[in-house]
Backbone as JSON Lines, residues from 0, in Angstrom:
{"i":0,"aa":"M","n":[-7.16,70.17,173.91],"ca":[-6.95,68.91,173.23],"c":[-5.49,68.49,173.26]}
{"i":1,"aa":"S","n":[-4.58,69.42,173.29],"ca":[-3.17,69.06,173.29],"c":[-2.77,68.36,174.59]}
{"i":2,"aa":"D","n":[-3.44,68.7,175.7],"ca":[-3.16,68.03,176.97],"c":[-3.54,66.54,176.89]}
{"i":3,"aa":"I","n":[-4.67,66.27,176.28],"ca":[-5.12,64.88,176.13],"c":[-4.16,64.12,175.22]}
{"i":4,"aa":"E","n":[-3.74,64.76,174.16],"ca":[-2.78,64.12,173.25],"c":[-1.45,63.87,173.94]}
{"i":5,"aa":"E","n":[-1.02,64.81,174.77],"ca":[0.23,64.65,175.51],"c":[0.12,63.49,176.5]}
{"i":6,"aa":"I","n":[-1.01,63.37,177.17],"ca":[-1.24,62.26,178.12],"c":[-1.24,60.93,177.37]}
{"i":7,"aa":"R","n":[-1.89,60.9,176.22],"ca":[-1.92,59.68,175.41],"c":[-0.51,59.3,174.96]}
{"i":8,"aa":"R","n":[0.25,60.3,174.52],"ca":[1.61,60.03,174.05],"c":[2.47,59.46,175.19]}
{"i":9,"aa":"R","n":[2.36,60.07,176.39],"ca":[3.13,59.59,177.55],"c":[2.72,58.17,177.92]}
{"i":10,"aa":"K","n":[1.4,57.94,177.9],"ca":[0.89,56.6,178.24],"c":[1.4,55.58,177.22]}
{"i":11,"aa":"M","n":[1.4,55.93,175.94],"ca":[1.91,55.04,174.89],"c":[3.39,54.74,175.11]}
{"i":12,"aa":"E","n":[4.17,55.77,175.41],"ca":[5.6,55.58,175.67],"c":[5.82,54.67,176.87]}
{"i":13,"aa":"Q","n":[5.02,54.89,177.91],"ca":[5.13,54.06,179.11],"c":[4.81,52.6,178.79]}
{"i":14,"aa":"L","n":[3.75,52.37,178.02],"ca":[3.38,51.0,177.65],"c":[4.45,50.36,176.77]}
{"i":15,"aa":"Q","n":[5.03,51.12,175.87],"ca":[6.1,50.59,175.02],"c":[7.33,50.23,175.84]}
{"i":16,"aa":"Q","n":[7.65,51.07,176.83],"ca":[8.79,50.77,177.69],"c":[8.54,49.5,178.51]}
{"i":17,"aa":"Q","n":[7.31,49.37,179.03],"ca":[6.97,48.17,179.79],"c":[7.06,46.93,178.91]}
{"i":18,"aa":"A","n":[6.56,47.03,177.68],"ca":[6.61,45.9,176.76],"c":[8.06,45.54,176.44]}
{"i":19,"aa":"A","n":[8.89,46.54,176.25],"ca":[10.31,46.29,175.96],"c":[11.0,45.65,177.16]}
{"i":20,"aa":"Q","n":[10.66,46.09,178.36],"ca":[11.26,45.51,179.56],"c":[10.82,44.06,179.74]}
{"i":21,"aa":"Q","n":[9.55,43.79,179.48],"ca":[9.06,42.41,179.6],"c":[9.72,41.51,178.57]}
{"i":22,"aa":"A","n":[9.88,42.01,177.35],"ca":[10.53,41.22,176.3],"c":[11.99,40.94,176.68]}
{"i":23,"aa":"A","n":[12.66,41.94,177.22],"ca":[14.05,41.75,177.64],"c":[14.14,40.74,178.79]}
{"i":24,"aa":"Q","n":[13.19,40.82,179.73],"ca":[13.18,39.88,180.85],"c":[12.93,38.45,180.36]}
{"i":25,"aa":"Q","n":[11.99,38.3,179.43],"ca":[11.73,36.97,178.88],"c":[12.94,36.43,178.15]}
{"i":26,"aa":"Q","n":[13.63,37.29,177.43],"ca":[14.83,36.87,176.72],"c":[15.91,36.46,177.7]}
{"i":27,"aa":"N","n":[16.07,37.2,178.79],"ca":[17.05,36.86,179.82],"c":[16.7,35.53,180.47]}
{"i":28,"aa":"D","n":[15.4,35.33,180.76],"ca":[14.96,34.08,181.37],"c":[15.23,32.9,180.44]}
{"i":29,"aa":"A","n":[14.95,33.08,179.16],"ca":[15.19,32.01,178.19],"c":[16.67,31.69,178.1]}
{"i":30,"aa":"A","n":[17.49,32.71,178.1],"ca":[18.94,32.5,178.02],"c":[19.44,31.78,179.28]}
{"i":31,"aa":"E","n":[18.9,32.14,180.42],"ca":[19.29,31.5,181.68],"c":[18.86,30.03,181.69]}
{"i":32,"aa":"Q","n":[17.66,29.75,181.22],"ca":[17.2,28.36,181.15],"c":[18.07,27.55,180.2]}
{"i":33,"aa":"E","n":[18.43,28.12,179.09],"ca":[19.28,27.42,178.12],"c":[20.66,27.15,178.72]}
{"i":34,"aa":"R","n":[21.19,28.12,179.45],"ca":[22.5,27.94,180.1],"c":[22.42,26.82,181.14]}
{"i":35,"aa":"M","n":[21.34,26.8,181.91],"ca":[21.19,25.77,182.92],"c":[21.01,24.39,182.28]}
{"i":36,"aa":"R","n":[20.28,24.33,181.17],"ca":[20.09,23.06,180.47],"c":[21.42,22.54,179.94]}
{"i":37,"aa":"R","n":[22.23,23.44,179.35],"ca":[23.54,23.01,178.84],"c":[24.45,22.55,179.97]}
{"i":38,"aa":"E","n":[24.38,23.25,181.1],"ca":[25.2,22.87,182.26],"c":[24.78,21.5,182.79]}
{"i":39,"aa":"L","n":[23.48,21.27,182.85],"ca":[22.97,19.98,183.31],"c":[23.39,18.86,182.36]}
{"i":40,"aa":"E","n":[23.31,19.12,181.04],"ca":[23.73,18.13,180.05],"c":[25.22,17.82,180.2]}
{"i":41,"aa":"A","n":[26.03,18.84,180.45],"ca":[27.47,18.63,180.62],"c":[27.74,17.78,181.87]}
{"i":42,"aa":"Q","n":[27.01,18.04,182.95],"ca":[27.17,17.25,184.16],"c":[26.75,15.8,183.92]}
{"i":43,"aa":"K","n":[25.65,15.62,183.17],"ca":[25.17,14.28,182.89],"c":[26.19,13.53,182.02]}
{"i":44,"aa":"R","n":[26.74,14.22,181.02],"ca":[27.75,13.6,180.16],"c":[28.99,13.19,180.97]}
{"i":45,"aa":"Q","n":[29.4,14.06,181.89],"ca":[30.55,13.75,182.74],"c":[30.27,12.54,183.62]}
{"i":46,"aa":"A","n":[29.07,12.47,184.17],"ca":[28.7,11.32,185.01],"c":[28.69,10.04,184.18]}
{"i":47,"aa":"M","n":[28.17,10.11,182.96],"ca":[28.13,8.91,182.1],"c":[29.54,8.45,181.75]}
{"i":48,"aa":"M","n":[30.48,9.38,181.62],"ca":[31.86,9.0,181.33],"c":[32.46,8.23,182.51]}
{"i":49,"aa":"Q","n":[32.03,8.55,183.72],"ca":[32.54,7.86,184.9],"c":[31.83,6.54,185.13]}
{"i":50,"aa":"I","n":[30.59,6.42,184.69],"ca":[29.79,5.23,184.96],"c":[29.94,4.17,183.88]}
{"i":51,"aa":"L","n":[30.01,4.59,182.61],"ca":[29.99,3.65,181.49],"c":[31.32,3.57,180.76]}
{"i":52,"aa":"T","n":[31.58,2.41,180.17],"ca":[32.74,2.26,179.3],"c":[32.43,2.96,177.98]}
{"i":53,"aa":"P","n":[33.45,3.24,177.17],"ca":[33.2,3.91,175.88],"c":[32.23,3.14,174.97]}
{"i":54,"aa":"E","n":[32.32,1.82,174.98],"ca":[31.42,1.02,174.14],"c":[29.97,1.16,174.61]}
{"i":55,"aa":"A","n":[29.76,1.17,175.92],"ca":[28.42,1.31,176.47],"c":[27.86,2.71,176.17]}
{"i":56,"aa":"R","n":[28.71,3.73,176.27],"ca":[28.26,5.09,175.94],"c":[27.88,5.17,174.47]}
{"i":57,"aa":"S","n":[28.64,4.5,173.63],"ca":[28.34,4.48,172.2],"c":[26.98,3.82,171.94]}
{"i":58,"aa":"R","n":[26.72,2.73,172.64],"ca":[25.44,2.04,172.48],"c":[24.29,2.95,172.9]}
{"i":59,"aa":"L","n":[24.44,3.66,174.02],"ca":[23.39,4.57,174.46],"c":[23.2,5.72,173.46]}
{"i":60,"aa":"A","n":[24.29,6.21,172.89],"ca":[24.19,7.29,171.9],"c":[23.42,6.82,170.68]}
{"i":61,"aa":"N","n":[23.67,5.59,170.24],"ca":[22.93,5.05,169.1],"c":[21.46,4.85,169.44]}
{"i":62,"aa":"L","n":[21.2,4.37,170.63],"ca":[19.83,4.13,171.06],"c":[19.07,5.45,171.21]}
{"i":63,"aa":"R","n":[19.78,6.51,171.58],"ca":[19.15,7.82,171.75],"c":[18.52,8.32,170.45]}
{"i":64,"aa":"L","n":[19.07,7.89,169.32],"ca":[18.52,8.32,168.03],"c":[17.09,7.83,167.83]}
{"i":65,"aa":"T","n":[16.77,6.68,168.37],"ca":[15.42,6.12,168.19],"c":[14.53,6.3,169.41]}
{"i":66,"aa":"K","n":[15.12,6.26,170.61],"ca":[14.32,6.35,171.84],"c":[14.96,7.33,172.82]}
{"i":67,"aa":"P","n":[14.89,8.63,172.56],"ca":[15.56,9.59,173.44],"c":[15.01,9.62,174.87]}
{"i":68,"aa":"E","n":[13.7,9.47,175.04],"ca":[13.12,9.51,176.39],"c":[13.57,8.29,177.2]}
{"i":69,"aa":"F","n":[13.61,7.14,176.55],"ca":[14.04,5.9,177.21],"c":[15.48,6.04,177.68]}
{"i":70,"aa":"V","n":[16.34,6.59,176.84],"ca":[17.76,6.76,177.19],"c":[17.9,7.77,178.33]}
{"i":71,"aa":"D","n":[17.11,8.84,178.33],"ca":[17.15,9.8,179.42],"c":[16.8,9.14,180.75]}
{"i":72,"aa":"Q","n":[15.78,8.29,180.73],"ca":[15.38,7.58,181.95],"c":[16.49,6.66,182.43]}
{"i":73,"aa":"I","n":[17.11,5.95,181.51],"ca":[18.2,5.03,181.88],"c":[19.36,5.8,182.47]}
{"i":74,"aa":"E","n":[19.72,6.91,181.83],"ca":[20.84,7.71,182.34],"c":[20.55,8.21,183.74]}
{"i":75,"aa":"L","n":[19.34,8.69,183.98],"ca":[18.99,9.17,185.32],"c":[19.05,8.05,186.34]}
{"i":76,"aa":"Q","n":[18.58,6.86,185.97],"ca":[18.64,5.73,186.89],"c":[20.08,5.35,187.19]}
{"i":77,"aa":"L","n":[20.93,5.35,186.16],"ca":[22.34,5.02,186.37],"c":[23.03,6.04,187.27]}
{"i":78,"aa":"I","n":[22.71,7.31,187.07],"ca":[23.3,8.35,187.91],"c":[22.85,8.19,189.35]}
{"i":79,"aa":"Q","n":[21.57,7.89,189.55],"ca":[21.06,7.68,190.91],"c":[21.73,6.49,191.57]}
{"i":80,"aa":"L","n":[21.89,5.4,190.81],"ca":[22.57,4.22,191.37],"c":[24.01,4.54,191.75]}
{"i":81,"aa":"A","n":[24.67,5.31,190.91],"ca":[26.06,5.68,191.2],"c":[26.13,6.58,192.44]}
{"i":82,"aa":"Q","n":[25.19,7.49,192.58],"ca":[25.18,8.38,193.74],"c":[24.91,7.62,195.03]}
{"i":83,"aa":"M","n":[24.12,6.55,194.93],"ca":[23.83,5.73,196.11],"c":[24.97,4.77,196.41]}
{"i":84,"aa":"G","n":[25.95,4.7,195.51],"ca":[27.09,3.82,195.73],"c":[26.84,2.39,195.32]}
{"i":85,"aa":"R","n":[25.84,2.13,194.51],"ca":[25.5,0.77,194.12],"c":[26.25,0.33,192.87]}
{"i":86,"aa":"I","n":[26.95,1.25,192.21],"ca":[27.77,0.9,191.05],"c":[29.22,0.99,191.49]}
{"i":87,"aa":"K","n":[29.89,-0.15,191.51],"ca":[31.26,-0.2,192.02],"c":[32.31,0.01,190.91]}
{"i":88,"aa":"S","n":[32.01,-0.43,189.69],"ca":[32.94,-0.27,188.59],"c":[32.17,0.18,187.35]}
{"i":89,"aa":"K","n":[32.9,0.53,186.3],"ca":[32.23,0.99,185.08],"c":[31.37,-0.12,184.5]}
{"i":90,"aa":"I","n":[30.22,0.27,183.97],"ca":[29.3,-0.69,183.36],"c":[29.78,-0.94,181.94]}
{"i":91,"aa":"T","n":[29.94,-2.21,181.6],"ca":[30.41,-2.58,180.27],"c":[29.24,-2.64,179.3]}
{"i":92,"aa":"D","n":[29.59,-2.82,178.04],"ca":[28.56,-2.91,177.0],"c":[27.66,-4.12,177.24]}
{"i":93,"aa":"E","n":[28.23,-5.24,177.63],"ca":[27.44,-6.44,177.89],"c":[26.49,-6.23,179.07]}
{"i":94,"aa":"Q","n":[26.98,-5.61,180.12],"ca":[26.12,-5.34,181.27],"c":[24.99,-4.38,180.88]}
{"i":95,"aa":"L","n":[25.31,-3.41,180.04],"ca":[24.3,-2.46,179.59],"c":[23.25,-3.16,178.75]}
{"i":96,"aa":"K","n":[23.66,-4.1,177.9],"ca":[22.7,-4.85,177.09],"c":[21.7,-5.57,177.99]}
{"i":97,"aa":"V","n":[22.2,-6.22,179.03],"ca":[21.33,-6.94,179.96],"c":[20.37,-5.96,180.65]}
{"i":98,"aa":"L","n":[20.9,-4.83,181.07],"ca":[20.09,-3.82,181.73],"c":[19.02,-3.29,180.78]}
{"i":99,"aa":"L","n":[19.38,-3.04,179.55],"ca":[18.41,-2.53,178.57],"c":[17.3,-3.54,178.31]}
{"i":100,"aa":"K","n":[17.68,-4.81,178.21],"ca":[16.66,-5.84,177.99],"c":[15.69,-5.89,179.16]}
{"i":101,"aa":"R","n":[16.23,-5.79,180.37],"ca":[15.37,-5.84,181.55],"c":[14.45,-4.63,181.63]}
{"i":102,"aa":"L","n":[14.98,-3.47,181.33],"ca":[14.2,-2.24,181.46],"c":[13.21,-2.03,180.33]}
{"i":103,"aa":"S","n":[13.52,-2.56,179.15],"ca":[12.61,-2.34,178.04],"c":[11.36,-3.19,178.16]}
{"i":104,"aa":"G","n":[11.41,-4.16,179.03],"ca":[10.23,-5.0,179.25],"c":[10.14,-6.11,178.23]}
{"i":105,"aa":"Q","n":[9.29,-7.01,178.51],"ca":[9.11,-8.13,177.6],"c":[8.14,-7.73,176.5]}
{"i":106,"aa":"K","n":[8.62,-7.73,175.3],"ca":[7.74,-7.45,174.17],"c":[7.12,-8.75,173.71]}
{"i":107,"aa":"R","n":[5.86,-8.66,173.37],"ca":[5.2,-9.85,172.88],"c":[5.75,-10.2,171.52]}
{"i":108,"aa":"E","n":[6.03,-11.46,171.37],"ca":[6.51,-11.92,170.08],"c":[5.31,-12.25,169.22]}
{"i":109,"aa":"M","n":[5.29,-11.7,168.05],"ca":[4.16,-11.93,167.16],"c":[4.55,-12.97,166.14]}
{"i":110,"aa":"K","n":[3.68,-13.96,166.0],"ca":[3.91,-15.02,165.02],"c":[2.82,-14.94,163.98]}
{"i":111,"aa":"I","n":[3.23,-14.91,162.77],"ca":[2.25,-14.89,161.68],"c":[2.36,-16.24,160.95]}
{"i":112,"aa":"T","n":[1.25,-16.91,160.89],"ca":[1.25,-18.18,160.16],"c":[0.38,-18.04,158.94]}
{"i":113,"aa":"W","n":[0.91,-18.49,157.84],"ca":[0.18,-18.4,156.57],"c":[-0.53,-19.73,156.35]}
{"i":114,"aa":"K","n":[-1.76,-19.65,155.97],"ca":[-2.53,-20.87,155.73],"c":[-2.85,-20.99,154.29]}
């Protein structure tokens, strides 16, 4: 019986080691993904500093509070335009307003009439 118990103990130790290794690997992967995400955010922030004026960046930061996905899409489009060479100078706040209106689409205006 002691041989069976010894085999069980070794098997348990082996399984615990494997579980610990997998947990460590997952933790390393998560840390690597977080590092890459922070690096990507830093690159995006740097690109926005080159593309937008401070007022326009401020407007996007305020808009991000309510529509983060929309702002992410706009930033990616602006970066792509800049990479293609279609943006010659920094985008001002007024130009950004026009761009935002165009990209947000036409919202239906609702009129309520009281009778």
